[in-house]
Structures are given as structure tokens and as C-alpha cells.
N, C-alpha and C positions, 0 to 999 in steps of 0.2 A: 108777616113778615119779616123776611131775612136782612140782616144788617149789609148796609152799603158803605162804601166810601165815600167820603164827602170832599166834592172839588169847590175848590174857591177860587173864582177868578181874578184877575188882578183889579179889576175895578174895585169887587167888594174889598179885597184885599186893601186898597186905598182907602176905602170909605172907613173901615175898621181904624186903619194909622192915623186918619185925621181926628178919629174920635180918643185913641190913645195919647197925641199930641197934645188936644184939648185938655183932657185930664190931669196931663202932667205938668201942665202951667201950675197947678196947684201943689200935686205932688206926684213925684215920678215913681215912689213907691204904688201910689194907690192906681195909678196909670199901669203899672206892671201886672198887679193884684187883679186889678180888672181885666186886662187882656187876657191873663191865665183863665179866668172863671170863663170868658166869654168864649174862648179855644174851647174850652172842655166842653160847653154846652151844645156848640156846634158840633163836635165830633159826636157828640151823643145823640143828634138827630140820625147820624147815619145808623145806630144801633136800633132806633126805634121811629122810622120815619114817617109812620101815618099818625104819631100820637096828636100832633099840633092840628088845628081846624085850619080848614081849605078856607083861602080868603076870596071871597065871590068876586069882587070888580078886579082884582089882579088876574084871576082866570077867566073871567069872560074876555078880558082886553088881550090875554096871551093864547087863548084858546086852548088851554090846558089846565090842569089842575095845579094852584100854586097854594102852598101851605104859608103861617106864619106862626113863628114861635116869638114869643114875647120874652126878653131877657131881663131879667132882675124888674120888672116892672116898668120897663124905660124904653128898652131898645127893641125894634122890630127887626127880625131876621126872617125874609122871604126867601123859600126853596121849593123845588120841585124833586119829584121821585122821579127818575128816568129807570123804569123796572125794566126796560129792553136790554140797556148797557148795563144794566145794577151798580147806576152811583145816585146821589143826591147831587144835586147843582145848588149851591147858596146864590141868589139872583140878585140879592138887594139887602143891604144893611142901612139903616139909619134910626135917629134918635126917635122917639114916638111923639115929641112935641113939634119936629119938623115936617112940614108939608112935603109930599116927593116933589122933585124937580121934573122937568118934562122927561117925558121918557120912564122915570121911576116907577116903582111898585109903591 
């Protein structure tokens, strides 16, 4: 599979920002380092988009293949590969211990 650019919608950017702010309450340096690692991991999805497993429940709900990357053993990044347009779309980001809100994956 060829590498694809990764698109991160505003909603997901907001979800990530909320987590950065939460981490920053304890340490701004840790929050910024965490953000850098997360952004790198998300960009790496585009290089090998088929690497992560398909999330069955999310795929059934959306009617298309949704993949799930586990970041640092704690955070979940849900995405889909749009082979027709040549993009990876990040669909949702959340802490793994948090249940999804209504409409989230």
C-alpha cells in the first residue's frame, strides 16, 4: 500500500488538544513531548495505513473499514483509508479508559 497524507479534522484536533491541556496541568514539558510523539505516530499511519487492525464494531456502524491504532498503550486513534482519494482520515481520538460519547467510535 502506498503512503497517504493524513487528514485530521477539527473535531479530532480538539480532542487531542483537550488531552494535551489535561497533561499540561501536571507538566507542560511532558504535554509538549507527548504531543510530538502522538503527531509523529499519526503521520506514520499514512506511511503504512494497513498496519493496524480493523475495529469491527466501528466498521459495522459506519459501513466501511475503520482501523484502530493504540498509542502508548493507552490512547485510541480511529481512522479510515480512502484509497480512491489517496488519504487517511483520522476519525476519532480518545483515552482508552474513556467510553465513547454518543456518535463517537
